[in-house]
N, C-alpha and C positions, 0 to 999 in steps of 0.2 A: 192861045198865043201866048201868056204865060210861062208854058212850059218851053216852047221856041226861046223865048228871053232867057230861061234858067239854062238851055242847052248851049245858046249861042254865048252866055256868060263862062261856061265851064271851057267852052272851047279856045274863046277869047283869051282866057286867062294865061298870060305870057309867062316864061322862066323867070321873067324878073320879079313876078310878084312872089311875096312870103307871107306867111299868116301873120296878121298886125300883132298879134300877141306871142310872136316865136323869142323863147328865151331859153337858155342854157344856163345851169350854175356850174361853178368850177369844181374840182374836185376837194371834197371836205378835208383831206389830209393836206393837199398841197396849199390850199387855202389858209389853213391852219401854220402852216410853217411861214408864208409869206408874212402873214399879221405877225407871228411871233418876232421874225427877224426884224422887220419893220419898226415895231415896239421896241425891242432890244436897241435898236441903233437909236430910237427917238430919247427912250431912256437915258441912255450912256450920252447922248447931246445935252439934253435939258436938265436932269437930275440924278447925275451919277452915283451920289450917295445912297440912294433908296435900294439900289441892286446890290444883293451879296455876290460879288464878284467870284468869290472863290467857289461856290458851289457850280459856277459853270463849266469849272475845267479850263480847256484849252480856250475855248470861247471868253469866259472870264478872264483869262491873261491876256489875250490879245485886248479887249475891251478896257482893262486897267492901262495897258500900254499906251492905248490912243488915247485915252483921257487924260494921261499925264504927259505924254512925250508930244503927241500929234494932235492936239485939239482942232487946228485948221484943217486936217485931213478928216476928221471926224465930223466937223461941220461942213465941210464939202460934201461929204457922203451923204449926211442926213437931209442937207436942203438940195441937192441934186436928185437924191430918190423922191422926194417930196415934188419936185417940179416936174420929173417924168412922168409920175404917177398922174399929176395933174393933166399933163400934156395927151396922156393916153387916153385919160376920162373924155377931155373934149374931142378927141378924134374917133373914140366910140359913138359920141353924141352925132358927131357927122355921118358916121358909118350909119346909125339908127336911122336918122333922117332919110339917108339915101336909100335904105330899106323899107321905107314908109311904114315905119312900127307905130304903133299908138304911144300916146304921151308917157304913160304909164311904164310901158316897156321900153321905151327910150329913156326914164328916168332910172328903171333898173339897171340896163347894160352901163350906164354912165357911172353910177355908184359903183357897181361890182368892179368896173374897169379902171375907177380910180383908186378902189382899195385893194384889188388884186393883181392888177398890171397886165402884164403879157398874156398872163394865162386866160382871162376874160377876153383881151382884145385878139387874141389870135383866133377865138371861137367865132365873133361874128366879123372879123377880116376874112377868116376862112370861108364863111358864108356869102359874105359880098362877091369874093372872087370867083367861087364855083358858080353863082349865078350870072356873073358877067361873061364866063366862060360859055355857058350854054345859050346865050342869045346871039 
């Protein structure tokens, strides 16, 4: 009887089922680039005096120009990037719950997407779309 239940559970497992601990990490290089650029923007906005802008070449010149000449644009970019990343994290949380992932995995997807943004969101969104197409 137990063997029959196991076989039925395997057969009845639909395409919408995904392992409850399914998680993929972003590429280390791309993740480091996103964190560095987001950190650079945050430092430019909150405390530009700590950055040695002359060491950054053209990026430092652009940063110095934005700090001195267009601080409102810099503030808009910084705040906008933070809002977008937070919204992506919320959407990743919703997709994780839709995939029926466990609590720890949902936390990992939400945190990773909040930090790395579209790189992480594209992975979980692609998984959700591929499962929707197969059903």
